[in-house]
C-alpha positions in Angstrom: 167.3 130.5 131.8 168.0 126.8 130.1 165.1 124.6 129.3 164.0 120.8 128.9 164.7 118.9 125.9 163.2 115.8 124.4 164.8 113.7 121.7 163.0 111.8 118.6 165.0 109.4 116.7 168.7 108.3 117.1 169.0 106.8 113.5 171.8 109.4 112.5 175.1 110.0 114.6 174.6 113.9 114.2 172.3 113.3 117.5 175.5 113.4 119.4 176.6 116.8 118.6 173.3 118.1 118.5 172.6 117.1 122.1 176.2 117.6 123.8 176.3 120.9 122.4 172.7 122.1 123.7 173.6 120.1 127.2 176.6 122.2 127.3 174.4 125.4 127.7 172.4 123.8 130.5 169.7 122.3 128.4 169.1 118.7 129.0 166.8 115.8 128.2 165.4 113.1 130.5 163.5 111.0 127.8 164.1 110.1 124.1 162.2 107.8 121.4 163.4 105.9 118.4 161.7 103.9 116.0 162.7 100.0 116.4 166.5 99.4 116.5 169.0 102.3 115.7 172.6 101.7 115.2 173.6 104.6 117.4 171.4 103.7 120.1 174.2 101.5 122.1 176.6 104.4 122.2 174.1 107.0 123.1 173.2 105.1 126.1 176.7 104.8 127.1 177.3 108.4 126.4 174.2 109.9 127.9 173.0 107.4 130.8 170.8 110.0 132.2 168.3 109.8 129.3 165.9 107.1 129.2 163.9 105.6 126.3 159.9 105.8 126.1 157.9 103.7 124.0 155.6 106.4 122.5 156.9 109.6 121.2 153.8 111.0 122.4 155.0 110.9 126.0 157.6 113.6 124.7 155.0 115.7 122.9 152.5 115.7 125.8 155.3 116.9 128.4 154.6 120.6 129.1 158.2 121.1 130.6 159.9 120.3 127.2 160.3 123.2 125.0 162.2 121.8 122.3 162.6 118.5 120.9 165.7 117.3 118.9 165.0 115.1 115.6 167.5 112.6 114.2 165.3 109.8 113.1 165.7 108.6 109.1 165.5 111.6 106.9 162.2 110.8 105.1 160.5 110.6 108.6 161.7 113.8 110.0 159.1 116.1 108.5 156.1 114.2 110.1 157.4 114.1 113.5 158.6 117.8 113.3 154.9 118.9 112.1 153.8 117.0 115.5 156.1 118.5 117.5 155.4 122.0 116.5 151.6 121.0 116.6 152.4 120.1 120.1 153.7 123.7 120.9 157.3 122.5 120.7 160.2 124.2 119.0 162.3 121.7 116.6 165.8 121.6 116.1 166.1 118.6 113.3 169.1 117.2 111.7 170.2 117.6 108.2 168.4 117.1 105.7 165.4 118.7 107.5 162.9 117.2 105.0 163.3 115.2 101.7 160.7 116.3 99.4 159.3 119.6 98.4 155.8 118.6 99.5 157.3 117.7 102.9 158.9 121.0 103.2 155.5 123.1 102.1 153.8 121.0 104.9 156.5 122.1 107.7 156.4 125.8 106.4 152.6 126.0 106.8 152.7 124.5 110.3 155.6 126.9 111.4 153.5 129.8 110.1 150.3 128.5 111.8 152.1 127.4 115.1 154.7 130.2 115.5 157.1 127.7 116.5 160.9 127.5 115.8 162.0 124.8 113.1 165.9 124.9 112.9 168.3 122.6 110.9 171.4 121.9 112.4 173.7 122.6 109.5 176.8 121.0 111.4 179.3 121.6 108.6 178.6 125.4 109.6 177.3 125.5 113.2 179.5 122.7 114.9 182.9 123.9 113.1 184.8 126.6 114.8 186.8 127.7 111.7 183.2 128.7 110.1 182.7 130.7 113.1 185.9 132.4 112.7 185.4 132.9 108.8 181.9 134.4 109.6 183.8 137.2 111.5 186.4 137.6 108.9 184.1 138.4 105.9 181.7 140.4 108.1 184.7 142.7 109.1 185.4 143.0 105.3 188.8 141.0 105.4 188.2 139.6 101.6 185.9 142.4 100.4 182.4 141.3 98.8 182.0 137.4 98.5 181.6 136.5 95.0 182.0 132.6 95.1 182.1 129.9 97.3 183.4 126.1 96.4 182.3 123.7 99.0 183.5 120.3 99.2 181.8 117.2 101.7 183.8 114.0 100.9 182.8 111.2 103.4 184.2 107.6 104.0 181.6 104.9 103.0 181.9 102.8 105.9 179.3 100.8 104.5 179.6 97.6 106.8 178.2 100.0 109.7 175.4 101.8 107.7 171.8 100.7 108.3 169.5 99.6 105.6 168.0 103.1 105.1 171.1 104.5 104.2 170.9 102.8 100.6 167.2 103.7 99.9 166.9 106.7 97.8 163.2 107.2 99.1 164.6 107.2 102.7 167.8 109.1 102.6 166.5 111.7 100.2 169.5 111.5 97.7 173.0 113.0 98.3 172.5 116.3 97.0 169.2 116.7 99.2 171.2 115.0 102.3 174.8 116.2 102.2 174.8 119.1 99.9 172.5 121.0 102.0 175.4 121.7 104.4 177.2 123.5 101.5 174.2 125.1 100.1 173.5 126.4 103.6 177.1 128.1 103.4 176.7 129.6 100.2 173.7 131.4 101.0 175.3 132.4 104.6 178.8 133.7 103.0 177.3 135.7 99.8 174.4 137.0 102.2 171.9 135.7 99.6 168.4 134.9 100.3 167.5 132.7 97.4 169.5 131.4 94.3 168.9 129.2 91.5 170.3 125.9 90.5 172.5 126.1 87.2 173.8 122.7 87.0 172.8 119.2 88.9 174.3 115.4 88.7 174.3 112.4 90.8 175.5 108.9 90.2 176.5 105.7 91.6 179.5 104.9 89.9 181.0 102.0 92.1 178.3 100.1 93.7 175.9 98.8 91.3 174.9 96.2 93.7 173.3 99.2 95.9 170.7 100.4 93.8 169.6 103.4 95.7 173.1 104.5 96.5 174.6 107.5 95.3 178.3 108.2 95.7 179.1 111.1 93.6 177.0 114.7 93.4 177.8 117.9 92.1 175.5 121.1 91.7 176.2 124.8 90.6 174.0 127.8 91.9 174.1 131.6 91.5 172.1 134.3 93.2 171.8 137.6 91.9 175.3 138.6 92.9 177.3 135.5 93.5 178.1 132.0 92.3 178.8 128.6 94.1 179.7 125.3 93.2 179.4 122.2 95.4 180.8 118.7 95.1 180.1 115.9 97.5 181.0 112.0 97.4 181.7 109.0 99.2 185.2 108.7 98.3 187.6 109.7 101.1 190.4 107.2 101.6 190.9 104.8 104.5 194.2 106.5 105.7 192.6 109.9 106.3 192.3 110.2 110.3 188.8 111.6 110.2 185.5 110.8 108.3 186.1 113.2 105.3 188.4 116.0 104.3 185.6 118.8 104.1 186.7 122.1 103.1 185.2 125.6 101.8 186.6 128.1 99.4 185.5 131.7 99.8 186.5 133.9 97.2 186.1 137.8 97.8 186.7 141.0 95.7 189.7 141.6 98.2 190.9 138.4 99.2 190.3 134.7 99.7 189.7 132.2 102.5 190.1 128.4 102.6 188.8 126.4 105.4 190.4 122.9 106.2 187.7 122.0 108.6 188.3 118.4 109.8 191.9 117.7 109.1 195.1 119.2 107.2 196.3 116.8 104.7 200.4 116.7 105.1 200.6 118.1 108.3 199.8 116.3 112.0 196.0 115.9 112.4 194.3 119.3 113.4 190.9 120.6 112.7 189.9 124.1 112.1 192.5 125.4 110.1 192.0 128.5 108.3 194.2 130.4 105.4 193.6 133.9 104.7 195.0 136.0 101.9 194.3 139.5 101.2 196.1 142.8 100.2 198.2 142.7 103.3 197.9 139.3 105.1 198.9 135.8 104.1 198.4 133.7 107.1 197.4 130.3 108.7 195.0 130.6 111.4 194.5 127.8 114.1 190.6 128.5 114.7 190.1 125.6 117.3 188.9 128.2 119.8 186.3 130.3 117.9 183.5 128.5 119.3 180.2 127.5 118.3 177.6 130.4 118.9 174.5 128.7 117.0 173.6 126.9 120.0 173.8 129.6 122.6 171.9 131.6 119.9 169.3 129.0 119.3 168.5 128.6 123.1 168.1 132.5 123.3 165.8 132.4 120.3 163.5 129.7 122.3 163.5 132.0 125.1 163.0 135.2 123.7 161.1 134.3 120.5 163.8 135.8 118.2 165.7 134.7 115.4 169.6 134.9 116.0 170.8 131.5 115.4 169.4 132.1 111.9 166.3 133.7 109.8 163.5 131.1 110.1 163.3 131.6 106.1 167.0 130.4 105.8 166.4 126.6 106.5 163.4 126.6 104.0 165.3 127.9 101.4 168.4 125.9 102.0 166.1 122.6 101.7 164.2 123.7 99.1 167.3 124.6 96.8 169.0 121.0 98.0 165.6 119.3 96.8 165.5 121.3 93.6 169.1 120.2 92.6 168.4 116.3 93.5 165.2 116.6 91.3 167.0 118.1 88.4 170.0 115.6 88.6 167.5 112.7 88.8 165.3 113.8 85.7 167.9 115.2 83.2 
C-alpha cells in the first residue's frame, strides 16, 4: 500500500519528477523543508499546493508516518541530510549526484549498512525515460547480443541567468563529472551488467566562461569493466533553438546489433521524446517508446514495503557515485 513521504530541499528542479512519479503511485507528502530561498520553490508551491513548508527538517524526520524522504537540496549538502534521514529510520531517494566526495560516500555507506535503510539515487536519465525502459527490455531479451560498449552524451542548455549561486561553485555542485556524468556511469554499469569498472581517462574544462571560476562547461571520461568499455561526454553547449534542455543520447553496441536512444528530442523531425533506433541481423527499426513506462518508481515503492532491491541493487548507486567522483578527481589532478 502507498506510504507517506517527506521532502528535504527544493534546490534542483529534479524534485518535480521525483515527487510527481511517486505521487502517481499513491505516495504523497504533506510537508517539505528547504534551506533559505530556493529558485524552484514558487513553482513547486503552485504545482503541489497540498505540500506545506516547515521551518525545521527535524519536523519531517520525527514524523513516524513518513517512510521515505526525497532529497534535492544543494548537491554538497545531500549526504548529510541522507545520513540524518537514515538515522531517523527513513528510506531515502536522493537526486543525483547523491554526494560530492568520497568521504561523504563512505559515511553514507556506513550509515546504510548500520541502519538497513534504502539509499536510492534517482538517475533520472534512466529512470524517467521510457526509451531506456524499452532498451533495457530489448537488451535483456538478447536483441543485440552481449553489450560490449556504451556511448552516452549529456548536453545541456546553460540558462545561466536562472541558475542559483551554488551552480557556479565547484565545492557546492561537485564538478561536471560528479554531477551530470553520474547519469551516464549508471547507464554503462546497467547495460553492460558490470558491478564495477575502472576510469581510463577523464577531463574537465571551462572553455567559455572564465568569469565564472568554478563553472565547468565540458567533461569527458572513459571507463572499462572486465568485459565492456564506455565513453561519456557531458557539456553545457546545447543551442537555444533546440526545443528542450538537451539532446541526450545513448548508443549501445552489442555483439549482434546496436541501439541508439534519442531521449528528449529527435533532431530533423517534429519534436518527440523517447525514440529508439534498433539494428540487428534481421531488424532495422525506428521505435516510439513513449508508452514503455517508468518501472523504477513502482519498484522502489515495493522495495520500501518489502525490504527488497528490485529498483536497483543497493551496491549500484554506491559504485556509480564512486566512479563519477574518481573521474572528477582524476580530471582535476592531471
